[in-house]
mmCIF file of the N, C-alpha and C atoms, coordinates in Angstrom:
data_MODEL
# 
_entry.id   MODEL 
# 
loop_
_atom_site.group_PDB 
_atom_site.id 
_atom_site.type_symbol 
_atom_site.label_atom_id 
_atom_site.label_alt_id 
_atom_site.label_comp_id 
_atom_site.label_asym_id 
_atom_site.label_entity_id 
_atom_site.label_seq_id 
_atom_site.pdbx_PDB_ins_code 
_atom_site.Cartn_x 
_atom_site.Cartn_y 
_atom_site.Cartn_z 
_atom_site.occupancy 
_atom_site.B_iso_or_equiv 
_atom_site.pdbx_formal_charge 
_atom_site.auth_seq_id 
_atom_site.auth_comp_id 
_atom_site.auth_asym_id 
_atom_site.auth_atom_id 
_atom_site.pdbx_PDB_model_num 
ATOM 1   N N  . MET A 1 1  ? 82.659 63.192  60.857 1.00 0.00 ? 1  MET A N  1 
ATOM 2   C CA . MET A 1 1  ? 82.901 64.047  60.943 1.00 0.00 ? 1  MET A CA 1 
ATOM 3   C C  . MET A 1 1  ? 81.876 64.952  60.243 1.00 0.00 ? 1  MET A C  1 
ATOM 4   N N  . THR A 1 2  ? 80.691 65.681  60.761 1.00 0.00 ? 2  THR A N  1 
ATOM 5   C CA . THR A 1 2  ? 79.715 66.022  59.677 1.00 0.00 ? 2  THR A CA 1 
ATOM 6   C C  . THR A 1 2  ? 79.647 67.602  59.059 1.00 0.00 ? 2  THR A C  1 
ATOM 7   N N  . THR A 1 3  ? 79.639 67.438  57.512 1.00 0.00 ? 3  THR A N  1 
ATOM 8   C CA . THR A 1 3  ? 79.656 68.502  57.322 1.00 0.00 ? 3  THR A CA 1 
ATOM 9   C C  . THR A 1 3  ? 78.596 69.644  57.701 1.00 0.00 ? 3  THR A C  1 
ATOM 10  N N  . PRO A 1 4  ? 79.365 71.331  57.778 1.00 0.00 ? 4  PRO A N  1 
ATOM 11  C CA . PRO A 1 4  ? 78.435 72.199  58.728 1.00 0.00 ? 4  PRO A CA 1 
ATOM 12  C C  . PRO A 1 4  ? 77.330 72.259  57.837 1.00 0.00 ? 4  PRO A C  1 
ATOM 13  N N  . ASP A 1 5  ? 76.018 72.947  57.856 1.00 0.00 ? 5  ASP A N  1 
ATOM 14  C CA . ASP A 1 5  ? 74.835 73.498  57.337 1.00 0.00 ? 5  ASP A CA 1 
ATOM 15  C C  . ASP A 1 5  ? 75.425 74.781  56.724 1.00 0.00 ? 5  ASP A C  1 
ATOM 16  N N  . PRO A 1 6  ? 74.933 74.926  55.750 1.00 0.00 ? 6  PRO A N  1 
ATOM 17  C CA . PRO A 1 6  ? 75.526 75.901  55.091 1.00 0.00 ? 6  PRO A CA 1 
ATOM 18  C C  . PRO A 1 6  ? 74.301 76.671  55.260 1.00 0.00 ? 6  PRO A C  1 
ATOM 19  N N  . ARG A 1 7  ? 73.451 76.877  55.673 1.00 0.00 ? 7  ARG A N  1 
ATOM 20  C CA . ARG A 1 7  ? 72.185 77.604  56.298 1.00 0.00 ? 7  ARG A CA 1 
ATOM 21  C C  . ARG A 1 7  ? 72.798 78.260  58.068 1.00 0.00 ? 7  ARG A C  1 
ATOM 22  N N  . ALA A 1 8  ? 73.759 77.830  58.339 1.00 0.00 ? 8  ALA A N  1 
ATOM 23  C CA . ALA A 1 8  ? 73.587 78.238  59.774 1.00 0.00 ? 8  ALA A CA 1 
ATOM 24  C C  . ALA A 1 8  ? 73.979 79.233  60.251 1.00 0.00 ? 8  ALA A C  1 
ATOM 25  N N  . ASP A 1 9  ? 74.309 80.357  59.753 1.00 0.00 ? 9  ASP A N  1 
ATOM 26  C CA . ASP A 1 9  ? 75.379 81.665  59.815 1.00 0.00 ? 9  ASP A CA 1 
ATOM 27  C C  . ASP A 1 9  ? 73.789 81.511  59.489 1.00 0.00 ? 9  ASP A C  1 
ATOM 28  N N  . GLU A 1 10 ? 72.857 81.488  58.385 1.00 0.00 ? 10 GLU A N  1 
ATOM 29  C CA . GLU A 1 10 ? 71.551 82.848  57.807 1.00 0.00 ? 10 GLU A CA 1 
ATOM 30  C C  . GLU A 1 10 ? 70.845 81.636  59.331 1.00 0.00 ? 10 GLU A C  1 
ATOM 31  N N  . LEU A 1 11 ? 70.592 80.835  59.846 1.00 0.00 ? 11 LEU A N  1 
ATOM 32  C CA . LEU A 1 11 ? 69.696 80.775  61.021 1.00 0.00 ? 11 LEU A CA 1 
ATOM 33  C C  . LEU A 1 11 ? 69.924 81.390  62.155 1.00 0.00 ? 11 LEU A C  1 
ATOM 34  N N  . LYS A 1 12 ? 70.788 81.237  62.026 1.00 0.00 ? 12 LYS A N  1 
ATOM 35  C CA . LYS A 1 12 ? 71.417 81.957  63.311 1.00 0.00 ? 12 LYS A CA 1 
ATOM 36  C C  . LYS A 1 12 ? 70.643 83.318  63.752 1.00 0.00 ? 12 LYS A C  1 
ATOM 37  N N  . ALA A 1 13 ? 71.090 85.002  62.177 1.00 0.00 ? 13 ALA A N  1 
ATOM 38  C CA . ALA A 1 13 ? 71.263 86.029  61.697 1.00 0.00 ? 13 ALA A CA 1 
ATOM 39  C C  . ALA A 1 13 ? 69.538 85.533  62.098 1.00 0.00 ? 13 ALA A C  1 
ATOM 40  N N  . ARG A 1 14 ? 68.410 85.017  61.757 1.00 0.00 ? 14 ARG A N  1 
ATOM 41  C CA . ARG A 1 14 ? 67.039 85.090  61.942 1.00 0.00 ? 14 ARG A CA 1 
ATOM 42  C C  . ARG A 1 14 ? 66.878 84.911  63.106 1.00 0.00 ? 14 ARG A C  1 
ATOM 43  N N  . ILE A 1 15 ? 67.272 83.917  63.785 1.00 0.00 ? 15 ILE A N  1 
ATOM 44  C CA . ILE A 1 15 ? 66.926 83.765  65.034 1.00 0.00 ? 15 ILE A CA 1 
ATOM 45  C C  . ILE A 1 15 ? 67.464 85.141  66.079 1.00 0.00 ? 15 ILE A C  1 
ATOM 46  N N  . LYS A 1 16 ? 68.669 85.177  65.875 1.00 0.00 ? 16 LYS A N  1 
ATOM 47  C CA . LYS A 1 16 ? 68.996 86.437  66.881 1.00 0.00 ? 16 LYS A CA 1 
ATOM 48  C C  . LYS A 1 16 ? 68.129 87.735  66.608 1.00 0.00 ? 16 LYS A C  1 
ATOM 49  N N  . LYS A 1 17 ? 67.282 88.264  65.290 1.00 0.00 ? 17 LYS A N  1 
ATOM 50  C CA . LYS A 1 17 ? 66.524 89.182  64.963 1.00 0.00 ? 17 LYS A CA 1 
ATOM 51  C C  . LYS A 1 17 ? 65.057 88.637  65.621 1.00 0.00 ? 17 LYS A C  1 
ATOM 52  N N  . LEU A 1 18 ? 64.822 87.550  65.485 1.00 0.00 ? 18 LEU A N  1 
ATOM 53  C CA . LEU A 1 18 ? 63.901 86.752  65.896 1.00 0.00 ? 18 LEU A CA 1 
ATOM 54  C C  . LEU A 1 18 ? 63.104 87.623  67.512 1.00 0.00 ? 18 LEU A C  1 
ATOM 55  N N  . ASN A 1 19 ? 64.077 86.668  68.233 1.00 0.00 ? 19 ASN A N  1 
ATOM 56  C CA . ASN A 1 19 ? 65.290 87.043  69.906 1.00 0.00 ? 19 ASN A CA 1 
ATOM 57  C C  . ASN A 1 19 ? 64.650 88.531  70.611 1.00 0.00 ? 19 ASN A C  1 
ATOM 58  N N  . ALA A 1 20 ? 64.933 89.593  68.704 1.00 0.00 ? 20 ALA A N  1 
ATOM 59  C CA . ALA A 1 20 ? 64.973 90.868  69.164 1.00 0.00 ? 20 ALA A CA 1 
ATOM 60  C C  . ALA A 1 20 ? 63.932 91.286  69.379 1.00 0.00 ? 20 ALA A C  1 
ATOM 61  N N  . GLN A 1 21 ? 63.090 90.771  68.262 1.00 0.00 ? 21 GLN A N  1 
ATOM 62  C CA . GLN A 1 21 ? 61.579 90.877  68.317 1.00 0.00 ? 21 GLN A CA 1 
ATOM 63  C C  . GLN A 1 21 ? 60.429 90.720  69.316 1.00 0.00 ? 21 GLN A C  1 
ATOM 64  N N  . ALA A 1 22 ? 60.963 89.279  69.553 1.00 0.00 ? 22 ALA A N  1 
ATOM 65  C CA . ALA A 1 22 ? 59.878 88.609  71.142 1.00 0.00 ? 22 ALA A CA 1 
ATOM 66  C C  . ALA A 1 22 ? 60.009 89.508  72.138 1.00 0.00 ? 22 ALA A C  1 
ATOM 67  N N  . THR A 1 23 ? 61.510 89.244  71.691 1.00 0.00 ? 23 THR A N  1 
ATOM 68  C CA . THR A 1 23 ? 61.900 90.802  73.720 1.00 0.00 ? 23 THR A CA 1 
ATOM 69  C C  . THR A 1 23 ? 61.086 91.974  73.596 1.00 0.00 ? 23 THR A C  1 
ATOM 70  N N  . GLN A 1 24 ? 61.240 92.775  72.394 1.00 0.00 ? 24 GLN A N  1 
ATOM 71  C CA . GLN A 1 24 ? 60.109 93.581  71.922 1.00 0.00 ? 24 GLN A CA 1 
ATOM 72  C C  . GLN A 1 24 ? 58.648 93.677  72.525 1.00 0.00 ? 24 GLN A C  1 
ATOM 73  N N  . ALA A 1 25 ? 57.966 92.520  72.043 1.00 0.00 ? 25 ALA A N  1 
ATOM 74  C CA . ALA A 1 25 ? 56.828 92.381  72.081 1.00 0.00 ? 25 ALA A CA 1 
ATOM 75  C C  . ALA A 1 25 ? 56.712 91.887  73.313 1.00 0.00 ? 25 ALA A C  1 
ATOM 76  N N  . LYS A 1 26 ? 57.254 91.638  74.008 1.00 0.00 ? 26 LYS A N  1 
ATOM 77  C CA . LYS A 1 26 ? 57.438 90.719  76.044 1.00 0.00 ? 26 LYS A CA 1 
ATOM 78  C C  . LYS A 1 26 ? 57.209 92.006  76.408 1.00 0.00 ? 26 LYS A C  1 
ATOM 79  N N  . MET A 1 27 ? 58.050 93.075  75.934 1.00 0.00 ? 27 MET A N  1 
ATOM 80  C CA . MET A 1 27 ? 58.747 94.326  76.765 1.00 0.00 ? 27 MET A CA 1 
ATOM 81  C C  . MET A 1 27 ? 57.147 95.268  76.565 1.00 0.00 ? 27 MET A C  1 
ATOM 82  N N  . ASP A 1 28 ? 56.922 95.492  74.963 1.00 0.00 ? 28 ASP A N  1 
ATOM 83  C CA . ASP A 1 28 ? 55.405 96.376  74.735 1.00 0.00 ? 28 ASP A CA 1 
ATOM 84  C C  . ASP A 1 28 ? 54.108 95.809  76.024 1.00 0.00 ? 28 ASP A C  1 
ATOM 85  N N  . LEU A 1 29 ? 53.870 94.395  75.834 1.00 0.00 ? 29 LEU A N  1 
ATOM 86  C CA . LEU A 1 29 ? 53.094 93.641  76.892 1.00 0.00 ? 29 LEU A CA 1 
ATOM 87  C C  . LEU A 1 29 ? 52.872 94.153  78.044 1.00 0.00 ? 29 LEU A C  1 
ATOM 88  N N  . HIS A 1 30 ? 54.403 93.965  78.139 1.00 0.00 ? 30 HIS A N  1 
ATOM 89  C CA . HIS A 1 30 ? 54.627 94.797  80.029 1.00 0.00 ? 30 HIS A CA 1 
ATOM 90  C C  . HIS A 1 30 ? 54.337 96.160  80.524 1.00 0.00 ? 30 HIS A C  1 
ATOM 91  N N  . ASP A 1 31 ? 54.245 96.539  79.542 1.00 0.00 ? 31 ASP A N  1 
ATOM 92  C CA . ASP A 1 31 ? 54.079 98.080  80.023 1.00 0.00 ? 31 ASP A CA 1 
ATOM 93  C C  . ASP A 1 31 ? 52.863 98.730  79.876 1.00 0.00 ? 31 ASP A C  1 
ATOM 94  N N  . LEU A 1 32 ? 52.025 97.296  78.214 1.00 0.00 ? 32 LEU A N  1 
ATOM 95  C CA . LEU A 1 32 ? 50.836 97.915  78.566 1.00 0.00 ? 32 LEU A CA 1 
ATOM 96  C C  . LEU A 1 32 ? 49.509 97.294  79.673 1.00 0.00 ? 32 LEU A C  1 
ATOM 97  N N  . SER A 1 33 ? 50.244 96.301  79.845 1.00 0.00 ? 33 SER A N  1 
ATOM 98  C CA . SER A 1 33 ? 50.069 95.929  81.730 1.00 0.00 ? 33 SER A CA 1 
ATOM 99  C C  . SER A 1 33 ? 50.324 96.729  82.274 1.00 0.00 ? 33 SER A C  1 
ATOM 100 N N  . GLU A 1 34 ? 50.966 97.025  82.549 1.00 0.00 ? 34 GLU A N  1 
ATOM 101 C CA . GLU A 1 34 ? 51.581 98.003  83.832 1.00 0.00 ? 34 GLU A CA 1 
ATOM 102 C C  . GLU A 1 34 ? 50.570 99.307  83.858 1.00 0.00 ? 34 GLU A C  1 
ATOM 103 N N  . ASP A 1 35 ? 50.175 99.814  82.537 1.00 0.00 ? 35 ASP A N  1 
ATOM 104 C CA . ASP A 1 35 ? 49.125 100.783 82.593 1.00 0.00 ? 35 ASP A CA 1 
ATOM 105 C C  . ASP A 1 35 ? 47.630 100.794 82.565 1.00 0.00 ? 35 ASP A C  1 
ATOM 106 N N  . LEU A 1 36 ? 47.188 99.681  82.411 1.00 0.00 ? 36 LEU A N  1 
ATOM 107 C CA . LEU A 1 36 ? 45.908 98.973  82.808 1.00 0.00 ? 36 LEU A CA 1 
ATOM 108 C C  . LEU A 1 36 ? 45.621 99.933  83.980 1.00 0.00 ? 36 LEU A C  1 
ATOM 109 N N  . PRO A 1 37 ? 43.715 100.578 83.563 1.00 0.00 ? 37 PRO A N  1 
ATOM 110 C CA . PRO A 1 37 ? 43.083 100.187 82.275 1.00 0.00 ? 37 PRO A CA 1 
ATOM 111 C C  . PRO A 1 37 ? 43.168 101.157 81.334 1.00 0.00 ? 37 PRO A C  1 
ATOM 112 N N  . THR A 1 38 ? 44.205 102.391 81.418 1.00 0.00 ? 38 THR A N  1 
ATOM 113 C CA . THR A 1 38 ? 44.931 102.481 80.157 1.00 0.00 ? 38 THR A CA 1 
ATOM 114 C C  . THR A 1 38 ? 44.859 101.888 79.012 1.00 0.00 ? 38 THR A C  1 
ATOM 115 N N  . GLY A 1 39 ? 44.926 102.017 78.063 1.00 0.00 ? 39 GLY A N  1 
ATOM 116 C CA . GLY A 1 39 ? 44.848 101.542 76.728 1.00 0.00 ? 39 GLY A CA 1 
ATOM 117 C C  . GLY A 1 39 ? 43.910 99.716  77.074 1.00 0.00 ? 39 GLY A C  1 
ATOM 118 N N  . TRP A 1 40 ? 43.106 99.421  77.455 1.00 0.00 ? 40 TRP A N  1 
ATOM 119 C CA . TRP A 1 40 ? 42.657 98.404  77.150 1.00 0.00 ? 40 TRP A CA 1 
ATOM 120 C C  . TRP A 1 40 ? 41.964 97.892  76.579 1.00 0.00 ? 40 TRP A C  1 
ATOM 121 N N  . GLU A 1 41 ? 41.763 98.763  75.428 1.00 0.00 ? 41 GLU A N  1 
ATOM 122 C CA . GLU A 1 41 ? 41.925 98.027  74.100 1.00 0.00 ? 41 GLU A CA 1 
ATOM 123 C C  . GLU A 1 41 ? 42.888 98.146  72.927 1.00 0.00 ? 41 GLU A C  1 
ATOM 124 N N  . ARG A 1 42 ? 44.402 98.113  73.597 1.00 0.00 ? 42 ARG A N  1 
ATOM 125 C CA . ARG A 1 42 ? 45.232 97.257  72.638 1.00 0.00 ? 42 ARG A CA 1 
ATOM 126 C C  . ARG A 1 42 ? 45.419 95.864  73.328 1.00 0.00 ? 42 ARG A C  1 
ATOM 127 N N  . ILE A 1 43 ? 44.876 95.776  74.197 1.00 0.00 ? 43 ILE A N  1 
ATOM 128 C CA . ILE A 1 43 ? 45.378 93.782  75.326 1.00 0.00 ? 43 ILE A CA 1 
ATOM 129 C C  . ILE A 1 43 ? 45.911 92.701  73.889 1.00 0.00 ? 43 ILE A C  1 
ATOM 130 N N  . LEU A 1 44 ? 44.192 92.571  72.903 1.00 0.00 ? 44 LEU A N  1 
ATOM 131 C CA . LEU A 1 44 ? 44.115 91.854  72.222 1.00 0.00 ? 44 LEU A CA 1 
ATOM 132 C C  . LEU A 1 44 ? 45.274 91.291  70.914 1.00 0.00 ? 44 LEU A C  1 
ATOM 133 N N  . GLU A 1 45 ? 45.295 92.889  70.901 1.00 0.00 ? 45 GLU A N  1 
ATOM 134 C CA . GLU A 1 45 ? 46.381 93.288  69.607 1.00 0.00 ? 45 GLU A CA 1 
ATOM 135 C C  . GLU A 1 45 ? 47.893 92.790  69.784 1.00 0.00 ? 45 GLU A C  1 
ATOM 136 N N  . VAL A 1 46 ? 48.757 93.489  71.299 1.00 0.00 ? 46 VAL A N  1 
ATOM 137 C CA . VAL A 1 46 ? 49.327 93.393  72.264 1.00 0.00 ? 46 VAL A CA 1 
ATOM 138 C C  . VAL A 1 46 ? 49.822 92.226  72.368 1.00 0.00 ? 46 VAL A C  1 
ATOM 139 N N  . ALA A 1 47 ? 49.054 91.173  72.635 1.00 0.00 ? 47 ALA A N  1 
ATOM 140 C CA . ALA A 1 47 ? 49.161 90.036  73.040 1.00 0.00 ? 47 ALA A CA 1 
ATOM 141 C C  . ALA A 1 47 ? 49.290 89.024  71.807 1.00 0.00 ? 47 ALA A C  1 
ATOM 142 N N  . GLN A 1 48 ? 48.841 89.012  70.923 1.00 0.00 ? 48 GLN A N  1 
ATOM 143 C CA . GLN A 1 48 ? 48.350 88.388  69.367 1.00 0.00 ? 48 GLN A CA 1 
ATOM 144 C C  . GLN A 1 48 ? 50.138 88.470  68.853 1.00 0.00 ? 48 GLN A C  1 
ATOM 145 N N  . ARG A 1 49 ? 50.638 89.886  68.352 1.00 0.00 ? 49 ARG A N  1 
ATOM 146 C CA . ARG A 1 49 ? 51.671 90.488  68.033 1.00 0.00 ? 49 ARG A CA 1 
ATOM 147 C C  . ARG A 1 49 ? 52.954 89.545  69.113 1.00 0.00 ? 49 ARG A C  1 
ATOM 148 N N  . CYS A 1 50 ? 52.640 89.856  70.022 1.00 0.00 ? 50 CYS A N  1 
ATOM 149 C CA . CYS A 1 50 ? 53.340 88.987  71.239 1.00 0.00 ? 50 CYS A CA 1 
ATOM 150 C C  . CYS A 1 50 ? 53.642 87.081  70.832 1.00 0.00 ? 50 CYS A C  1 
ATOM 151 N N  . HIS A 1 51 ? 52.458 87.019  70.837 1.00 0.00 ? 51 HIS A N  1 
ATOM 152 C CA . HIS A 1 51 ? 52.450 85.261  70.676 1.00 0.00 ? 51 HIS A CA 1 
ATOM 153 C C  . HIS A 1 51 ? 52.728 84.901  69.303 1.00 0.00 ? 51 HIS A C  1 
ATOM 154 N N  . ARG A 1 52 ? 53.003 85.502  68.707 1.00 0.00 ? 52 ARG A N  1 
ATOM 155 C CA . ARG A 1 52 ? 53.620 85.407  67.241 1.00 0.00 ? 52 ARG A CA 1 
ATOM 156 C C  . ARG A 1 52 ? 55.089 85.748  66.782 1.00 0.00 ? 52 ARG A C  1 
ATOM 157 N N  . ALA A 1 53 ? 55.119 86.113  67.833 1.00 0.00 ? 53 ALA A N  1 
ATOM 158 C CA . ALA A 1 53 ? 56.787 86.743  67.752 1.00 0.00 ? 53 ALA A CA 1 
ATOM 159 C C  . ALA A 1 53 ? 57.393 85.578  68.753 1.00 0.00 ? 53 ALA A C  1 
ATOM 160 N N  . HIS A 1 54 ? 57.226 85.184  69.304 1.00 0.00 ? 54 HIS A N  1 
ATOM 161 C CA . HIS A 1 54 ? 57.676 84.020  70.061 1.00 0.00 ? 54 HIS A CA 1 
ATOM 162 C C  . HIS A 1 54 ? 57.701 82.541  69.701 1.00 0.00 ? 54 HIS A C  1 
ATOM 163 N N  . ALA A 1 55 ? 56.384 82.262  68.518 1.00 0.00 ? 55 ALA A N  1 
ATOM 164 C CA . ALA A 1 55 ? 55.926 81.438  67.863 1.00 0.00 ? 55 ALA A CA 1 
ATOM 165 C C  . ALA A 1 55 ? 57.301 81.547  66.951 1.00 0.00 ? 55 ALA A C  1 
ATOM 166 N N  . ASP A 1 56 ? 57.286 82.258  65.493 1.00 0.00 ? 56 ASP A N  1 
ATOM 167 C CA . ASP A 1 56 ? 57.597 82.277  65.074 1.00 0.00 ? 56 ASP A CA 1 
ATOM 168 C C  . ASP A 1 56 ? 59.862 82.318  65.911 1.00 0.00 ? 56 ASP A C  1 
ATOM 169 N N  . LEU A 1 57 ? 59.661 83.098  66.573 1.00 0.00 ? 57 LEU A N  1 
ATOM 170 C CA . LEU A 1 57 ? 60.730 82.320  67.367 1.00 0.00 ? 57 LEU A CA 1 
ATOM 171 C C  . LEU A 1 57 ? 61.095 80.821  67.790 1.00 0.00 ? 57 LEU A C  1 
ATOM 172 N N  . MET A 1 58 ? 60.371 80.218  68.558 1.00 0.00 ? 58 MET A N  1 
ATOM 173 C CA . MET A 1 58 ? 60.264 78.688  68.397 1.00 0.00 ? 58 MET A CA 1 
ATOM 174 C C  . MET A 1 58 ? 60.648 77.471  67.333 1.00 0.00 ? 58 MET A C  1 
ATOM 175 N N  . GLU A 1 59 ? 59.810 78.000  66.353 1.00 0.00 ? 59 GLU A N  1 
ATOM 176 C CA . GLU A 1 59 ? 60.249 77.723  64.977 1.00 0.00 ? 59 GLU A CA 1 
ATOM 177 C C  . GLU A 1 59 ? 61.609 77.916  64.265 1.00 0.00 ? 59 GLU A C  1 
ATOM 178 N N  . ALA A 1 60 ? 61.945 78.929  64.318 1.00 0.00 ? 60 ALA A N  1 
ATOM 179 C CA . ALA A 1 60 ? 63.140 79.126  64.142 1.00 0.00 ? 60 ALA A CA 1 
ATOM 180 C C  . ALA A 1 60 ? 64.695 78.614  64.610 1.00 0.00 ? 60 ALA A C  1 
ATOM 181 N N  . ARG A 1 61 ? 63.707 78.226  66.073 1.00 0.00 ? 61 ARG A N  1 
ATOM 182 C CA . ARG A 1 61 ? 65.271 77.142  67.149 1.00 0.00 ? 61 ARG A CA 1 
ATOM 183 C C  . ARG A 1 61 ? 64.419 76.025  66.211 1.00 0.00 ? 61 ARG A C  1 
ATOM 184 N N  . ARG A 1 62 ? 63.599 75.977  66.453 1.00 0.00 ? 62 ARG A N  1 
ATOM 185 C CA . ARG A 1 62 ? 63.734 74.533  65.984 1.00 0.00 ? 62 ARG A CA 1 
ATOM 186 C C  . ARG A 1 62 ? 64.122 73.340  64.652 1.00 0.00 ? 62 ARG A C  1 
ATOM 187 N N  . GLU A 1 63 ? 63.784 74.863  63.864 1.00 0.00 ? 63 GLU A N  1 
ATOM 188 C CA . GLU A 1 63 ? 64.840 74.695  62.493 1.00 0.00 ? 63 GLU A CA 1 
ATOM 189 C C  . GLU A 1 63 ? 66.283 74.269  62.448 1.00 0.00 ? 63 GLU A C  1 
ATOM 190 N N  . ALA A 1 64 ? 67.202 75.254  64.170 1.00 0.00 ? 64 ALA A N  1 
ATOM 191 C CA . ALA A 1 64 ? 67.867 75.331  63.981 1.00 0.00 ? 64 ALA A CA 1 
ATOM 192 C C  . ALA A 1 64 ? 68.619 73.944  64.476 1.00 0.00 ? 64 ALA A C  1 
ATOM 193 N N  . ALA A 1 65 ? 67.858 73.810  65.331 1.00 0.00 ? 65 ALA A N  1 
ATOM 194 C CA . ALA A 1 65 ? 68.271 72.283  66.157 1.00 0.00 ? 65 ALA A CA 1 
ATOM 195 C C  . ALA A 1 65 ? 68.597 70.921  64.601 1.00 0.00 ? 65 ALA A C  1 
ATOM 196 N N  . GLN A 1 66 ? 67.225 70.695  63.987 1.00 0.00 ? 66 GLN A N  1 
ATOM 197 C CA . GLN A 1 66 ? 67.202 69.717  63.130 1.00 0.00 ? 66 GLN A CA 1 
ATOM 198 C C  . GLN A 1 66 ? 68.530 70.049  62.108 1.00 0.00 ? 66 GLN A C  1 
ATOM 199 N N  . ALA A 1 67 ? 69.301 71.335  62.315 1.00 0.00 ? 67 ALA A N  1 
ATOM 200 C CA . ALA A 1 67 ? 69.868 71.676  60.447 1.00 0.00 ? 67 ALA A CA 1 
ATOM 201 C C  . ALA A 1 67 ? 71.327 70.764  61.544 1.00 0.00 ? 67 ALA A C  1 
ATOM 202 N N  . ILE A 1 68 ? 71.445 71.061  62.930 1.00 0.00 ? 68 ILE A N  1 
ATOM 203 C CA . ILE A 1 68 ? 72.624 70.782  63.380 1.00 0.00 ? 68 ILE A CA 1 
ATOM 204 C C  . ILE A 1 68 ? 72.553 68.957  63.784 1.00 0.00 ? 68 ILE A C  1 
ATOM 205 N N  . THR A 1 69 ? 71.333 68.512  63.891 1.00 0.00 ? 69 THR A N  1 
ATOM 206 C CA . THR A 1 69 ? 71.128 66.851  63.512 1.00 0.00 ? 69 THR A CA 1 
ATOM 207 C C  . THR A 1 69 ? 71.491 66.097  62.956 1.00 0.00 ? 69 THR A C  1 
# 
């Protein structure tokens, strides 16, 4: 029998927060794309924020998977 990782609840909360941030970033990018060409100047900024949010989420999910094993 394995002992549960004491960080499990912390990791779950972090993933939940990062998932919400990534979802919001995705929606921001989607909204920006619908309004093009208006706001084209913000494409790089919004895309980078979306990329960072999803990269952070994927890293947290990897950490959680490692904590389980």
